[in-house]
Gaussian input, Z-matrix of N, CA and C with variables (Angstrom, degrees):
# hf/3-21g

backbone

0 1
 N
 C     1     B1
 C     2     B2     1     A1
 N     3     B3     2     A2     1     D1
 C     4     B4     3     A3     2     D2
 C     5     B5     4     A4     3     D3
 N     6     B6     5     A5     4     D4
 C     7     B7     6     A6     5     D5
 C     8     B8     7     A7     6     D6
 N     9     B9     8     A8     7     D7
 C    10    B10     9     A9     8     D8
 C    11    B11    10    A10     9     D9
 N    12    B12    11    A11    10    D10
 C    13    B13    12    A12    11    D11
 C    14    B14    13    A13    12    D12
 N    15    B15    14    A14    13    D13
 C    16    B16    15    A15    14    D14
 C    17    B17    16    A16    15    D15
 N    18    B18    17    A17    16    D16
 C    19    B19    18    A18    17    D17
 C    20    B20    19    A19    18    D18
 N    21    B21    20    A20    19    D19
 C    22    B22    21    A21    20    D20
 C    23    B23    22    A22    21    D21
 N    24    B24    23    A23    22    D22
 C    25    B25    24    A24    23    D23
 C    26    B26    25    A25    24    D24
 N    27    B27    26    A26    25    D25
 C    28    B28    27    A27    26    D26
 C    29    B29    28    A28    27    D27
 N    30    B30    29    A29    28    D28
 C    31    B31    30    A30    29    D29
 C    32    B32    31    A31    30    D30
 N    33    B33    32    A32    31    D31
 C    34    B34    33    A33    32    D32
 C    35    B35    34    A34    33    D33
 N    36    B36    35    A35    34    D34
 C    37    B37    36    A36    35    D35
 C    38    B38    37    A37    36    D36
 N    39    B39    38    A38    37    D37
 C    40    B40    39    A39    38    D38
 C    41    B41    40    A40    39    D39
 N    42    B42    41    A41    40    D40
 C    43    B43    42    A42    41    D41
 C    44    B44    43    A43    42    D42
 N    45    B45    44    A44    43    D43
 C    46    B46    45    A45    44    D44
 C    47    B47    46    A46    45    D45
 N    48    B48    47    A47    46    D46
 C    49    B49    48    A48    47    D47
 C    50    B50    49    A49    48    D48
 N    51    B51    50    A50    49    D49
 C    52    B52    51    A51    50    D50
 C    53    B53    52    A52    51    D51
 N    54    B54    53    A53    52    D52
 C    55    B55    54    A54    53    D53
 C    56    B56    55    A55    54    D54
 N    57    B57    56    A56    55    D55
 C    58    B58    57    A57    56    D56
 C    59    B59    58    A58    57    D57
 N    60    B60    59    A59    58    D58
 C    61    B61    60    A60    59    D59
 C    62    B62    61    A61    60    D60
 N    63    B63    62    A62    61    D61
 C    64    B64    63    A63    62    D62
 C    65    B65    64    A64    63    D63
 N    66    B66    65    A65    64    D64
 C    67    B67    66    A66    65    D65
 C    68    B68    67    A67    66    D66
 N    69    B69    68    A68    67    D67
 C    70    B70    69    A69    68    D68
 C    71    B71    70    A70    69    D69
 N    72    B72    71    A71    70    D70
 C    73    B73    72    A72    71    D71
 C    74    B74    73    A73    72    D72
 N    75    B75    74    A74    73    D73
 C    76    B76    75    A75    74    D74
 C    77    B77    76    A76    75    D75
 N    78    B78    77    A77    76    D76
 C    79    B79    78    A78    77    D77
 C    80    B80    79    A79    78    D78
 N    81    B81    80    A80    79    D79
 C    82    B82    81    A81    80    D80
 C    83    B83    82    A82    81    D81
 N    84    B84    83    A83    82    D82
 C    85    B85    84    A84    83    D83
 C    86    B86    85    A85    84    D84
 N    87    B87    86    A86    85    D85
 C    88    B88    87    A87    86    D86
 C    89    B89    88    A88    87    D87
 N    90    B90    89    A89    88    D88
 C    91    B91    90    A90    89    D89
 C    92    B92    91    A91    90    D90
 N    93    B93    92    A92    91    D91
 C    94    B94    93    A93    92    D92
 C    95    B95    94    A94    93    D93
 N    96    B96    95    A95    94    D94
 C    97    B97    96    A96    95    D95
 C    98    B98    97    A97    96    D96
 N    99    B99    98    A98    97    D97
 C   100   B100    99    A99    98    D98
 C   101   B101   100   A100    99    D99
 N   102   B102   101   A101   100   D100
 C   103   B103   102   A102   101   D101
 C   104   B104   103   A103   102   D102
 N   105   B105   104   A104   103   D103
 C   106   B106   105   A105   104   D104
 C   107   B107   106   A106   105   D105
 N   108   B108   107   A107   106   D106
 C   109   B109   108   A108   107   D107
 C   110   B110   109   A109   108   D108
 N   111   B111   110   A110   109   D109
 C   112   B112   111   A111   110   D110
 C   113   B113   112   A112   111   D111
 N   114   B114   113   A113   112   D112
 C   115   B115   114   A114   113   D113
 C   116   B116   115   A115   114   D114
 N   117   B117   116   A116   115   D115
 C   118   B118   117   A117   116   D116
 C   119   B119   118   A118   117   D117
 N   120   B120   119   A119   118   D118
 C   121   B121   120   A120   119   D119
 C   122   B122   121   A121   120   D120
 N   123   B123   122   A122   121   D121
 C   124   B124   123   A123   122   D122
 C   125   B125   124   A124   123   D123
 N   126   B126   125   A125   124   D124
 C   127   B127   126   A126   125   D125
 C   128   B128   127   A127   126   D126
 N   129   B129   128   A128   127   D127
 C   130   B130   129   A129   128   D128
 C   131   B131   130   A130   129   D129
 N   132   B132   131   A131   130   D130
 C   133   B133   132   A132   131   D131
 C   134   B134   133   A133   132   D132
 N   135   B135   134   A134   133   D133
 C   136   B136   135   A135   134   D134
 C   137   B137   136   A136   135   D135
 N   138   B138   137   A137   136   D136
 C   139   B139   138   A138   137   D137
 C   140   B140   139   A139   138   D138
 N   141   B141   140   A140   139   D139
 C   142   B142   141   A141   140   D140
 C   143   B143   142   A142   141   D141
 N   144   B144   143   A143   142   D142
 C   145   B145   144   A144   143   D143
 C   146   B146   145   A145   144   D144
 N   147   B147   146   A146   145   D145
 C   148   B148   147   A147   146   D146
 C   149   B149   148   A148   147   D147
 N   150   B150   149   A149   148   D148
 C   151   B151   150   A150   149   D149
 C   152   B152   151   A151   150   D150
 N   153   B153   152   A152   151   D151
 C   154   B154   153   A153   152   D152
 C   155   B155   154   A154   153   D153
 N   156   B156   155   A155   154   D154
 C   157   B157   156   A156   155   D155
 C   158   B158   157   A157   156   D156
 N   159   B159   158   A158   157   D157
 C   160   B160   159   A159   158   D158
 C   161   B161   160   A160   159   D159
 N   162   B162   161   A161   160   D160
 C   163   B163   162   A162   161   D161
 C   164   B164   163   A163   162   D162
 N   165   B165   164   A164   163   D163
 C   166   B166   165   A165   164   D164
 C   167   B167   166   A166   165   D165
 N   168   B168   167   A167   166   D166
 C   169   B169   168   A168   167   D167
 C   170   B170   169   A169   168   D168
 N   171   B171   170   A170   169   D169
 C   172   B172   171   A171   170   D170
 C   173   B173   172   A172   171   D171
 N   174   B174   173   A173   172   D172
 C   175   B175   174   A174   173   D173
 C   176   B176   175   A175   174   D174
 N   177   B177   176   A176   175   D175
 C   178   B178   177   A177   176   D176
 C   179   B179   178   A178   177   D177
 N   180   B180   179   A179   178   D178
 C   181   B181   180   A180   179   D179
 C   182   B182   181   A181   180   D180
 N   183   B183   182   A182   181   D181
 C   184   B184   183   A183   182   D182
 C   185   B185   184   A184   183   D183
 N   186   B186   185   A185   184   D184
 C   187   B187   186   A186   185   D185
 C   188   B188   187   A187   186   D186
 N   189   B189   188   A188   187   D187
 C   190   B190   189   A189   188   D188
 C   191   B191   190   A190   189   D189
 N   192   B192   191   A191   190   D190
 C   193   B193   192   A192   191   D191
 C   194   B194   193   A193   192   D192
 N   195   B195   194   A194   193   D193
 C   196   B196   195   A195   194   D194
 C   197   B197   196   A196   195   D195
 N   198   B198   197   A197   196   D196
 C   199   B199   198   A198   197   D197
 C   200   B200   199   A199   198   D198
 N   201   B201   200   A200   199   D199
 C   202   B202   201   A201   200   D200
 C   203   B203   202   A202   201   D201
 N   204   B204   203   A203   202   D202
 C   205   B205   204   A204   203   D203
 C   206   B206   205   A205   204   D204
 N   207   B207   206   A206   205   D205
 C   208   B208   207   A207   206   D206
 C   209   B209   208   A208   207   D207
 N   210   B210   209   A209   208   D208
 C   211   B211   210   A210   209   D209
 C   212   B212   211   A211   210   D210
 N   213   B213   212   A212   211   D211
 C   214   B214   213   A213   212   D212
 C   215   B215   214   A214   213   D213
 N   216   B216   215   A215   214   D214
 C   217   B217   216   A216   215   D215
 C   218   B218   217   A217   216   D216
 N   219   B219   218   A218   217   D217
 C   220   B220   219   A219   218   D218
 C   221   B221   220   A220   219   D219
 N   222   B222   221   A221   220   D220
 C   223   B223   222   A222   221   D221
 C   224   B224   223   A223   222   D222
 N   225   B225   224   A224   223   D223
 C   226   B226   225   A225   224   D224
 C   227   B227   226   A226   225   D225
 N   228   B228   227   A227   226   D226
 C   229   B229   228   A228   227   D227
 C   230   B230   229   A229   228   D228
 N   231   B231   230   A230   229   D229
 C   232   B232   231   A231   230   D230
 C   233   B233   232   A232   231   D231
 N   234   B234   233   A233   232   D232
 C   235   B235   234   A234   233   D233
 C   236   B236   235   A235   234   D234
 N   237   B237   236   A236   235   D235
 C   238   B238   237   A237   236   D236
 C   239   B239   238   A238   237   D237
 N   240   B240   239   A239   238   D238
 C   241   B241   240   A240   239   D239
 C   242   B242   241   A241   240   D240
 N   243   B243   242   A242   241   D241
 C   244   B244   243   A243   242   D242
 C   245   B245   244   A244   243   D243
 N   246   B246   245   A245   244   D244
 C   247   B247   246   A246   245   D245
 C   248   B248   247   A247   246   D246
 N   249   B249   248   A248   247   D247
 C   250   B250   249   A249   248   D248
 C   251   B251   250   A250   249   D249
 N   252   B252   251   A251   250   D250
 C   253   B253   252   A252   251   D251
 C   254   B254   253   A253   252   D252
 N   255   B255   254   A254   253   D253
 C   256   B256   255   A255   254   D254
 C   257   B257   256   A256   255   D255
 N   258   B258   257   A257   256   D256
 C   259   B259   258   A258   257   D257
 C   260   B260   259   A259   258   D258

   B1=1.4135
   B2=1.5568
   B3=1.3070
   B4=1.4125
   B5=1.5401
   B6=1.3417
   B7=1.5233
   B8=1.5033
   B9=1.3366
   B10=1.4859
   B11=1.5483
   B12=1.3317
   B13=1.4802
   B14=1.5045
   B15=1.3433
   B16=1.5026
   B17=1.5079
   B18=1.3102
   B19=1.5591
   B20=1.5289
   B21=1.3350
   B22=1.5793
   B23=1.5157
   B24=1.3428
   B25=1.3713
   B26=1.5656
   B27=1.3023
   B28=1.4752
   B29=1.5451
   B30=1.2643
   B31=1.4811
   B32=1.5254
   B33=1.3286
   B34=1.4721
   B35=1.5359
   B36=1.3211
   B37=1.4636
   B38=1.4643
   B39=1.3306
   B40=1.5576
   B41=1.5318
   B42=1.2862
   B43=1.4909
   B44=1.5122
   B45=1.2710
   B46=1.5509
   B47=1.5341
   B48=1.3012
   B49=1.4578
   B50=1.6111
   B51=1.2789
   B52=1.4375
   B53=1.5752
   B54=1.3065
   B55=1.4229
   B56=1.4728
   B57=1.3015
   B58=1.5054
   B59=1.5705
   B60=1.2819
   B61=1.5112
   B62=1.5310
   B63=1.2307
   B64=1.5429
   B65=1.5169
   B66=1.3780
   B67=1.5391
   B68=1.5329
   B69=1.3249
   B70=1.4906
   B71=1.5376
   B72=1.3728
   B73=1.3911
   B74=1.5087
   B75=1.3272
   B76=1.4730
   B77=1.5448
   B78=1.2917
   B79=1.5362
   B80=1.5081
   B81=1.3176
   B82=1.3317
   B83=1.6047
   B84=1.2936
   B85=1.4649
   B86=1.5058
   B87=1.3097
   B88=1.4241
   B89=1.4501
   B90=1.2836
   B91=1.6198
   B92=1.4971
   B93=1.3924
   B94=1.4784
   B95=1.4843
   B96=1.3136
   B97=1.4057
   B98=1.5105
   B99=1.3183
   B100=1.4378
   B101=1.5501
   B102=1.2940
   B103=1.4669
   B104=1.4941
   B105=1.3969
   B106=1.4507
   B107=1.5836
   B108=1.3526
   B109=1.4234
   B110=1.5758
   B111=1.2904
   B112=1.4021
   B113=1.5408
   B114=1.3647
   B115=1.4653
   B116=1.5134
   B117=1.3339
   B118=1.4254
   B119=1.5434
   B120=1.4043
   B121=1.4139
   B122=1.5012
   B123=1.3305
   B124=1.5190
   B125=1.4718
   B126=1.3524
   B127=1.4987
   B128=1.5158
   B129=1.3037
   B130=1.5029
   B131=1.4670
   B132=1.2681
   B133=1.4635
   B134=1.5022
   B135=1.3527
   B136=1.4435
   B137=1.4819
   B138=1.3088
   B139=1.4740
   B140=1.4342
   B141=1.3796
   B142=1.4589
   B143=1.5080
   B144=1.2770
   B145=1.4863
   B146=1.4950
   B147=1.3976
   B148=1.4574
   B149=1.6441
   B150=1.1999
   B151=1.5035
   B152=1.5496
   B153=1.2958
   B154=1.4338
   B155=1.5848
   B156=1.3488
   B157=1.4192
   B158=1.5253
   B159=1.3011
   B160=1.5337
   B161=1.4584
   B162=1.3510
   B163=1.4581
   B164=1.4812
   B165=1.3225
   B166=1.4149
   B167=1.5027
   B168=1.3396
   B169=1.4475
   B170=1.5887
   B171=1.3692
   B172=1.4020
   B173=1.4504
   B174=1.3339
   B175=1.5448
   B176=1.5749
   B177=1.3548
   B178=1.4809
   B179=1.6060
   B180=1.3424
   B181=1.4527
   B182=1.5116
   B183=1.3003
   B184=1.4994
   B185=1.5270
   B186=1.3005
   B187=1.4827
   B188=1.5266
   B189=1.3480
   B190=1.4377
   B191=1.5708
   B192=1.2709
   B193=1.4058
   B194=1.4739
   B195=1.3771
   B196=1.4484
   B197=1.4018
   B198=1.4027
   B199=1.5208
   B200=1.5294
   B201=1.3354
   B202=1.4411
   B203=1.5382
   B204=1.4316
   B205=1.3665
   B206=1.5010
   B207=1.4215
   B208=1.4757
   B209=1.4119
   B210=1.2966
   B211=1.4463
   B212=1.5504
   B213=1.3126
   B214=1.3962
   B215=1.5825
   B216=1.3142
   B217=1.4301
   B218=1.5297
   B219=1.3936
   B220=1.4545
   B221=1.5574
   B222=1.3497
   B223=1.4853
   B224=1.4997
   B225=1.2635
   B226=1.5217
   B227=1.4677
   B228=1.3379
   B229=1.4638
   B230=1.5201
   B231=1.3807
   B232=1.5221
   B233=1.4848
   B234=1.3696
   B235=1.5063
   B236=1.5300
   B237=1.3162
   B238=1.4559
   B239=1.5167
   B240=1.3181
   B241=1.4511
   B242=1.4714
   B243=1.3520
   B244=1.4549
   B245=1.5426
   B246=1.3414
   B247=1.4488
   B248=1.5626
   B249=1.3296
   B250=1.4063
   B251=1.5362
   B252=1.3246
   B253=1.4686
   B254=1.5070
   B255=1.3497
   B256=1.4820
   B257=1.5656
   B258=1.1463
   B259=1.5591
   B260=1.5391
   A1=105.69
   A2=113.43
   A3=119.97
   A4=110.89
   A5=116.89
   A6=121.68
   A7=112.39
   A8=116.19
   A9=122.30
   A10=108.64
   A11=114.37
   A12=118.89
   A13=116.55
   A14=113.59
   A15=116.67
   A16=114.56
   A17=114.55
   A18=120.48
   A19=109.42
   A20=110.00
   A21=111.74
   A22=110.17
   A23=120.62
   A24=123.98
   A25=110.20
   A26=112.12
   A27=117.25
   A28=111.02
   A29=119.33
   A30=127.13
   A31=104.00
   A32=121.36
   A33=130.01
   A34=106.14
   A35=119.58
   A36=123.75
   A37=111.54
   A38=112.98
   A39=116.51
   A40=107.59
   A41=120.45
   A42=119.46
   A43=112.78
   A44=117.72
   A45=121.53
   A46=109.81
   A47=118.92
   A48=118.79
   A49=107.64
   A50=119.33
   A51=124.17
   A52=109.10
   A53=120.95
   A54=122.64
   A55=109.07
   A56=116.96
   A57=121.28
   A58=113.11
   A59=118.77
   A60=118.88
   A61=115.58
   A62=115.84
   A63=119.17
   A64=108.87
   A65=109.55
   A66=117.51
   A67=106.82
   A68=115.76
   A69=116.82
   A70=111.14
   A71=118.50
   A72=120.95
   A73=113.94
   A74=114.23
   A75=122.28
   A76=108.54
   A77=115.12
   A78=117.40
   A79=112.38
   A80=122.98
   A81=121.88
   A82=109.49
   A83=115.42
   A84=119.91
   A85=110.75
   A86=116.24
   A87=119.58
   A88=116.33
   A89=113.58
   A90=119.58
   A91=109.61
   A92=114.47
   A93=120.29
   A94=112.58
   A95=116.53
   A96=128.02
   A97=108.48
   A98=118.95
   A99=123.16
   A100=111.78
   A101=117.08
   A102=120.39
   A103=111.32
   A104=116.77
   A105=120.86
   A106=110.84
   A107=114.88
   A108=116.15
   A109=113.20
   A110=114.37
   A111=117.10
   A112=116.24
   A113=111.23
   A114=113.65
   A115=115.47
   A116=118.78
   A117=122.80
   A118=108.60
   A119=113.30
   A120=117.43
   A121=115.34
   A122=115.36
   A123=122.20
   A124=112.14
   A125=122.97
   A126=117.76
   A127=115.26
   A128=114.25
   A129=121.09
   A130=111.26
   A131=118.98
   A132=126.74
   A133=112.35
   A134=113.84
   A135=119.89
   A136=113.26
   A137=118.95
   A138=122.73
   A139=113.85
   A140=117.66
   A141=121.57
   A142=109.91
   A143=116.11
   A144=121.41
   A145=117.38
   A146=113.07
   A147=120.09
   A148=112.12
   A149=116.70
   A150=119.91
   A151=113.20
   A152=115.88
   A153=120.25
   A154=110.09
   A155=113.39
   A156=118.90
   A157=112.57
   A158=119.20
   A159=119.19
   A160=110.52
   A161=120.21
   A162=122.34
   A163=113.90
   A164=117.57
   A165=122.61
   A166=113.15
   A167=116.04
   A168=125.05
   A169=106.40
   A170=117.71
   A171=117.34
   A172=117.21
   A173=116.19
   A174=120.76
   A175=111.43
   A176=114.58
   A177=118.03
   A178=114.13
   A179=113.02
   A180=115.92
   A181=112.52
   A182=115.38
   A183=122.67
   A184=112.44
   A185=115.33
   A186=118.82
   A187=108.04
   A188=115.09
   A189=121.16
   A190=109.99
   A191=124.16
   A192=123.62
   A193=116.90
   A194=117.44
   A195=119.01
   A196=113.91
   A197=119.02
   A198=122.99
   A199=111.55
   A200=114.80
   A201=121.51
   A202=110.18
   A203=115.24
   A204=120.47
   A205=115.50
   A206=110.36
   A207=114.88
   A208=114.71
   A209=122.98
   A210=124.27
   A211=108.37
   A212=121.42
   A213=124.09
   A214=109.32
   A215=120.26
   A216=124.39
   A217=108.30
   A218=117.12
   A219=118.35
   A220=114.23
   A221=112.36
   A222=116.41
   A223=113.05
   A224=117.03
   A225=119.12
   A226=107.18
   A227=119.97
   A228=120.21
   A229=115.65
   A230=108.28
   A231=114.26
   A232=114.40
   A233=117.53
   A234=118.82
   A235=108.54
   A236=119.51
   A237=122.74
   A238=105.59
   A239=121.58
   A240=122.02
   A241=116.27
   A242=115.35
   A243=121.85
   A244=107.60
   A245=120.02
   A246=117.05
   A247=111.04
   A248=118.58
   A249=121.46
   A250=111.72
   A251=116.97
   A252=120.45
   A253=112.87
   A254=114.98
   A255=120.88
   A256=111.79
   A257=118.32
   A258=121.00
   A259=110.27
   D1=137.69
   D2=179.47
   D3=-84.16
   D4=157.90
   D5=175.68
   D6=-50.55
   D7=-39.25
   D8=-174.28
   D9=-72.19
   D10=-43.24
   D11=173.84
   D12=-59.09
   D13=-41.35
   D14=173.68
   D15=-64.79
   D16=-38.79
   D17=175.79
   D18=-59.84
   D19=-45.42
   D20=-176.82
   D21=-65.20
   D22=-42.62
   D23=177.68
   D24=-56.58
   D25=-50.28
   D26=-176.35
   D27=-64.79
   D28=-36.05
   D29=-177.29
   D30=-63.98
   D31=-47.81
   D32=-177.91
   D33=-59.98
   D34=-51.15
   D35=-178.25
   D36=-61.93
   D37=-41.18
   D38=-175.22
   D39=-71.49
   D40=-36.76
   D41=176.95
   D42=-68.33
   D43=-36.96
   D44=175.28
   D45=-66.04
   D46=-33.79
   D47=-169.63
   D48=-96.86
   D49=-4.62
   D50=175.76
   D51=64.19
   D52=24.80
   D53=175.76
   D54=-98.61
   D55=88.71
   D56=-172.66
   D57=-68.61
   D58=-28.09
   D59=-177.66
   D60=-80.21
   D61=-9.92
   D62=-175.12
   D63=-81.97
   D64=134.93
   D65=175.78
   D66=-157.15
   D67=159.21
   D68=-175.52
   D69=-57.10
   D70=-38.03
   D71=179.47
   D72=-57.87
   D73=-40.77
   D74=-179.32
   D75=-64.32
   D76=-38.82
   D77=172.25
   D78=-58.29
   D79=-35.63
   D80=179.96
   D81=-68.25
   D82=-39.98
   D83=173.11
   D84=-56.86
   D85=-51.91
   D86=178.37
   D87=-58.81
   D88=-44.66
   D89=173.42
   D90=-51.13
   D91=-56.65
   D92=-176.85
   D93=-52.15
   D94=-51.15
   D95=-173.35
   D96=-65.13
   D97=-46.91
   D98=-177.27
   D99=-69.53
   D100=-34.37
   D101=175.71
   D102=-67.82
   D103=-44.39
   D104=177.54
   D105=-61.51
   D106=-41.18
   D107=176.86
   D108=-60.19
   D109=-32.77
   D110=-179.42
   D111=-80.24
   D112=-6.30
   D113=175.77
   D114=105.18
   D115=4.09
   D116=176.62
   D117=-67.41
   D118=122.50
   D119=179.72
   D120=-66.36
   D121=154.14
   D122=-175.88
   D123=-55.59
   D124=-45.62
   D125=179.90
   D126=-62.33
   D127=-33.41
   D128=175.86
   D129=-68.75
   D130=-48.61
   D131=176.07
   D132=-57.31
   D133=-43.61
   D134=174.85
   D135=-56.72
   D136=-50.03
   D137=173.16
   D138=-55.85
   D139=-47.25
   D140=-174.87
   D141=-62.19
   D142=-37.57
   D143=-179.13
   D144=-81.71
   D145=-9.07
   D146=179.23
   D147=74.46
   D148=23.66
   D149=177.05
   D150=-85.93
   D151=148.47
   D152=-177.19
   D153=-93.83
   D154=-14.55
   D155=-175.92
   D156=-132.88
   D157=139.04
   D158=178.53
   D159=-68.50
   D160=-23.31
   D161=173.36
   D162=-60.23
   D163=-42.47
   D164=178.66
   D165=-64.96
   D166=-41.87
   D167=-179.90
   D168=-63.00
   D169=-41.25
   D170=178.50
   D171=-63.11
   D172=-29.30
   D173=172.73
   D174=-55.65
   D175=-32.32
   D176=-175.85
   D177=-82.71
   D178=-10.42
   D179=-177.10
   D180=-100.99
   D181=112.18
   D182=-176.53
   D183=-107.21
   D184=85.58
   D185=-174.84
   D186=-91.40
   D187=138.35
   D188=177.15
   D189=-84.80
   D190=169.46
   D191=172.23
   D192=-64.25
   D193=-25.64
   D194=173.37
   D195=-75.78
   D196=-29.70
   D197=169.68
   D198=-61.35
   D199=-43.91
   D200=-179.28
   D201=-62.55
   D202=-51.37
   D203=178.45
   D204=-52.69
   D205=-50.76
   D206=177.33
   D207=-56.81
   D208=-39.45
   D209=-178.02
   D210=-72.92
   D211=-35.46
   D212=177.64
   D213=-63.83
   D214=-49.44
   D215=-174.29
   D216=-68.58
   D217=-36.18
   D218=173.21
   D219=-59.87
   D220=-46.18
   D221=176.90
   D222=-61.93
   D223=-41.55
   D224=-178.55
   D225=-66.59
   D226=-39.48
   D227=173.73
   D228=-52.98
   D229=-52.46
   D230=177.75
   D231=-59.45
   D232=-40.09
   D233=179.32
   D234=-64.44
   D235=-41.03
   D236=-176.92
   D237=-64.64
   D238=-41.37
   D239=176.36
   D240=-58.26
   D241=-38.51
   D242=-177.32
   D243=-72.64
   D244=-35.30
   D245=178.17
   D246=-74.60
   D247=-36.49
   D248=179.44
   D249=-68.10
   D250=-28.42
   D251=-177.86
   D252=-72.53
   D253=-17.74
   D254=177.26
   D255=-85.40
   D256=-5.61
   D257=-174.27
   D258=-77.09

């Protein structure tokens, strides 16, 4: 399938569903953000998305403050477990 053919199919489906904000590029942003939220590391995500630089991949990841806080508290919990395990 060509890129033009894919865009045509997507445009038709979007018009039928009345979802005006959906587009293939938005799916890339959603994919990047969802994968990051699930803990996929940046080098892996970079390869999955076919980017040559991590900076480009980071542009696709849109983390909220709650995402950041959740990741922080999860990391702190893991660090505390590792210190307590050595006692």
